[in-house]
C-alpha positions as CSV (number, residue, x, y, z in Angstrom):
1,X,-0.1,0.3,-0.3
2,X,1.4,3.5,-0.3
3,X,0.1,6.7,1.2
4,X,0.3,10.3,-0.1
5,X,1.2,12.0,2.2
6,X,2.8,16.4,1.0
7,X,3.9,18.0,3.0
8,X,2.4,21.8,3.4
9,X,5.6,23.9,1.4
10,X,4.3,21.8,-1.6
11,X,0.5,22.1,-0.8
12,X,1.0,25.8,-0.3
13,X,4.3,27.2,-2.1
14,X,3.6,31.0,-1.5
15,X,1.9,30.4,2.4
16,X,-1.6,29.5,2.6
17,X,-3.8,29.1,0.7
18,X,-1.5,31.1,-1.4
19,X,-3.2,33.4,-4.2
20,X,-5.4,31.8,-6.9
21,X,-8.2,29.5,-5.8
22,X,-11.2,27.9,-7.1
23,X,-13.9,29.0,-6.2
24,X,-17.3,26.3,-7.7
25,X,-19.4,29.7,-7.6
26,X,-22.9,27.5,-8.7
27,X,-22.7,25.7,-5.7
28,X,-23.0,29.7,-3.2
29,X,-25.7,30.0,-0.2
30,X,-26.0,26.3,-1.0
31,X,-26.1,22.7,1.5
32,X,-23.3,23.7,3.7
33,X,-22.1,26.9,1.8
34,X,-24.6,29.2,2.9
35,X,-23.6,28.2,6.2
36,X,-19.2,27.8,5.6
37,X,-18.3,30.3,2.9
38,X,-15.3,28.6,2.6
39,X,-15.3,25.3,2.3
40,X,-16.8,24.3,-0.8
41,X,-13.5,26.9,-3.0
42,X,-11.1,25.0,0.0
43,X,-13.1,21.4,-1.0
44,X,-11.8,22.0,-5.0
45,X,-8.4,24.1,-4.4
46,X,-6.8,21.4,-1.9
47,X,-8.1,18.7,-4.4
48,X,-6.9,20.0,-7.6
49,X,-3.8,20.6,-5.6
50,X,-2.9,16.9,-4.9
51,X,-4.4,15.6,-9.1
52,X,-2.4,18.0,-10.0
53,X,0.4,17.0,-7.6
54,X,-0.6,13.0,-7.5
55,X,-1.8,12.5,-11.1
56,X,-4.6,10.2,-10.1
57,X,-6.1,7.8,-13.4
58,X,-9.5,7.2,-9.9
59,X,-10.5,9.5,-6.9
60,X,-12.8,7.2,-4.8
61,X,-15.1,9.7,-2.4
62,X,-17.5,8.8,0.3
63,X,-21.2,8.6,0.4
64,X,-21.6,11.3,3.0
65,X,-19.3,13.4,0.7
66,X,-22.2,13.8,-2.2
67,X,-21.5,17.5,-2.4
68,X,-18.6,17.8,-2.3
69,X,-18.6,14.6,-4.8
70,X,-20.1,16.9,-7.4
71,X,-18.6,20.1,-6.2
72,X,-15.0,18.1,-8.3
73,X,-16.9,16.3,-11.4
74,X,-18.4,20.1,-11.7
75,X,-14.5,21.6,-11.2
76,X,-12.9,18.4,-13.2
77,X,-15.2,19.4,-16.2
78,X,-14.9,22.7,-16.2
79,X,-11.6,22.9,-15.9
80,X,-10.7,20.0,-18.4
81,X,-8.9,17.2,-16.3
């Protein structure tokens, strides 16, 4: 088994969160975003960074993460990944 666990300086070379983030506008004001307005921006940004570092063929999310899965799927589609 292999565990991919990048160091903070790999994920955030310019500091946290850095100057560029992914903002999934289609969820703004809905679901968890209404209570935690930057949550899905963080999810999308971190996942994109992890995908760019690891180049996965498959990504698996748990059932409780349905909205996160929608956000990631839409991001991948919109960014042609």
